[in-house]
N, C-alpha and C positions, 0 to 999 in steps of 0.2 A: 759246409766246405763253398770255396774259392771257384769264384765263374771260373779261374779258369784251370780247376780241374775237374772241371763235368768235360768231358768227350761224347761226341755228337757222332755215334759210329751207325754207318750207312752199308747197308747189304739188297741185294735182290729180292729172295727169298728167305735168309734168315734159315739155311733149313738143315740138314747134314755135315756140312764141314762146318760152323757153327756150334759143333759142342763143346770144344775147349771151354769158346768165348761163355756160353753158360753156364760151365761145371766151372768158371770163375767168378760167377756172376752170384752163384746159388748157395758157393759154397765160400762165401766174405773173402777173396782172394783181390780183388776188385776195394773192396772198402781196406783190408790189409794195406795197401798199397798209394791208400789214399786219393781212389781218382772215381768217380761215378761215372756211369753209359746214360744217354739217350742214345735210344736206338731208334733206327732208318729205316723202314723194309718198304723199298722203291719199288719194288716189284719185276724189275728188270734189271740183271749185269749193268749194260751198259748207262741206265741210268743210276745207279749208283758212284759210276765213275765220274759220270755230271754234277751229280750232287757235290762232288769236294771241289772240283771246278770250278763251278758254281756260286760257294762257301755255303751252302745249303747242311753240309755237314764236315768235320773236320778229319776224317778217314774211313775207309770203306774196306771191306772186306770183298774182291771181287776179281773176276782176271783179269793177268796184267796185261790184256793187247792194247784196250786202250792208255793206257797209261804210258808204253813202251810208245806208239806212237804219237801220244801230246809228246812226251819227252822227246822224238828226235827230231820233231818239229820246232824244237825253241821253248815248249812248256814248263811249269812248275811242277807237274805231276811225280811222286816217285814211289817205287817199291822201297819198303821197309823192313820187311821181314814178310815170311812162307806163312799163311794159311792152309796147305795142305800140296800136297806135292805129284798126287795119283789121281789115277780117272777112275773111280769104282761104280764104270757103268755098263753097261748093254745096249744094242741096238734094239730097241724091241719094237714088233712089226707086227700089223693085223693079221688074223687068222688065214685070210687069201695072199701072204706075203711067203714064201719059204727059204729067201736068201737076200743074200744083200743084191746080187745081180739084179732080182727081182722089182729093186725099185726105182730101174728106169722109167721115166716118165710120171713118180707120185709125187706127192705131199711127205717133206719130212720135217715136222717142230721141233723150233729149236728158240734159244731165247735169245738172240741176236745174230746179225748178219755180220759182224766183224768183230764179234770175242766170243769165245768158250765154244759153245756146240756145233754152232755154226763149222768154224775150224775143224774142229775133229772129227766132222762127220764127212770136210769134202774129204780129208786123207785116209779115212778106213774106204771110201766110195772109189777113189783112186784107185787105192789094193786091186778093185776089180774092173778097172774101166772107163766109170764113169764119169763124165767129169761137169763141173758147174761154171758157168753157168750155160744151159742147153740138156741134159741129161734128167736131171730133176729138179723138184721147184724148192724150197725153205719157204714155210711158214713162221713168223714171228708167234707162236703160242706161247709163248712165257717158257715160265722154270715149272723143273720138274713133274709139280703137280697138278699146274695147266695145264701142260703137256702131256701127261695120263688123262684128265677131263678130255681132251680134248680126241685123243686118239680113239676112245670110249663111244668119242658124239660123235666117229666118223668124218671130222674133220679133216684131221691128216692121217697118211696111213703108216704112219714111221716115226720113233726118237729117240736119242739116245738116252736111258735113265738110268737115277744110279739105282743103288743100292741103298734101302730094300724093296722099291718099287720098281725093279728090274724081276725080282721073286715073286711080288705082286702077282704083275703082270704074266709071268708062267703059267701061275697059279690059274689064272683065268682065263687060259687057251691063248694068249696070244704068241709069239714065237719071236724066242731071242737068238735071233744071227746075226752077231758080231759080239766081240768083247773088245772095246777101246784103248783097255790095257796094253793090249798083244798088238796094239801099234801102237800105242806111243807109252810107254812102261813109266818115264819120269815126265812131269814137267811142273808149269806152277800153276796147278789148276786154279789156286785162287789165293791173291796175297793182300795184304795190309801197303795200301796206299795213302799217300798225303802228297799237299803241295808245301816244296819248300819253303816258299813263307810261314807258312804257320808251324812247320817243323822244327823251324830254330827261334821263333816264339817262344812255343811249349816243350825244352826241350825234357826238363824235369816230367811232366804229367804223362810224355811218350815213354821217357823209360820208365817209369814208376807201370802203366800200363804191361807192356811188353814181359817188366818182371812178376806181373801176376799173373801173363797167357804164356808164359813159360813153367812157371807152376802148375795148372790148369794141362797142360801138354804131357806132364808126368803122370798126371791123376789118370787124363784119357787113354795112356797108353798102359797103363798098366792090369792087367785080365786081374789082379787081386783087387782093383776098386769099380768093378762092374754095379754093386750095388750102389754106387752114386752117380755111375754111367749111361747106363743100362735105362731109368727112369725116364731121364733127357732128353735121351734117344729116341727113344719108344713113343715120346711128348710130343717132336721134333719133326717124327716120322710118319709112321705108322700107329696112330693112338687106339690102346686096345688091341693093338695084337704084337703081346711081347715075342710070342714066339719069333714072328717075322724082325721085327728091332734087333732081337738076341745075332739071327741069324748077319743081319745085314750090317750093326756092328762091332761084329767077327773080322767079317768080310774086308770090310772096310783097316781096322785095324791092321790086319796078320800081310795085310799089302801094305805097311807104311804109308797111310795116307795123312795122318798128323804125323810131320818132321818134330820130332826131339828139337827144345831150343828155337821153334819157327825159322831153322836155317834153311835155305836156299843152296841146292848144291852147284856145282858147273851143271852137271849133268840136265839138270831140273832147268838151270836159266840158256843152256845154249837151247837146250830140246824147244822150247819159249818161243826163242826167235828164230829158231829154222822153221816151225812150223808157222809163223807169222810171213815169211819169204817163201814155202813150200806155196801158198794160201794167198799170195802174191798182196797181201799186208805189209808188207818191210821190202825197200830193196837192201837187195843183196848186200852193198855195200856200206851198209848202212850196218853191219850187223858188231863191228866190234864196237862201235859209240852205243848200239841198244844196251850190252852190257853194262853202262855207265847208272842207266836206269835205279840200280840197285843200290841204295845210299847204306852200306852197311853201318854203318856209326852207332846207331842209336838201338841196332840188336848188341854190337859189342860192349855198348855200355852196360845195359842193362844187363848183362848175363855176364860181367867181370868179376 
């Protein structure tokens, strides 16, 4: 393959929300459309954003808050498609913490202070009158697998955990004290991001990449294709625990985790921007400008 057809794709953990990517890889869809993927696992979501900014990666699948902030500041980052638009997460607390209100003074594990989980937790805890900073502390514990390790080790008191780790924690005696999707029902949880200059120079491979992913999303969302999706989902979530993996896969699919056609609804984009404003990461006067971070031209071309 030509060098231009190789795409360096970064992410934090490359976990559950990457299911359609691995479906595309393992069932020949990237090959079908003439692209190859070099995977870069960065360890945290903001490092994935930085990898694109620094040229270490071409694209990333990561929460969009860092991209929005960069765009507002006149930077090159753009959102070109959705990866996932639901938050399949429970707030998991140690057995001595029975409710959200009891998190006052506690340590909450997140993957970033400015993207994703930290923002969601601020909104969740504001519902019970807890403010940040002041009422609780964030600990950068890493992605969900690292947060689970930190929770078991007693290094944190609580963490937002996606399915099926929330179910795993409940089975182990931990408390599920809140559901994030009840506070934030639809949001751009993770997006495909890239620099404008790179996109303009690589229109053709980007379009082919999106075509491959669109086909993979059809497979991922079809209950009739669980023989394809479940083994992959189990491998990237809970190896050797097929019953738990099936529970998590069906939970996510039923809530609309992976949007058909990688589409970004107006509600998902509005909620993303609103959450940033409420968390103090975006000036309310920049709301309309922030919406322009989504360059829909590449997705439109891929799906035409």
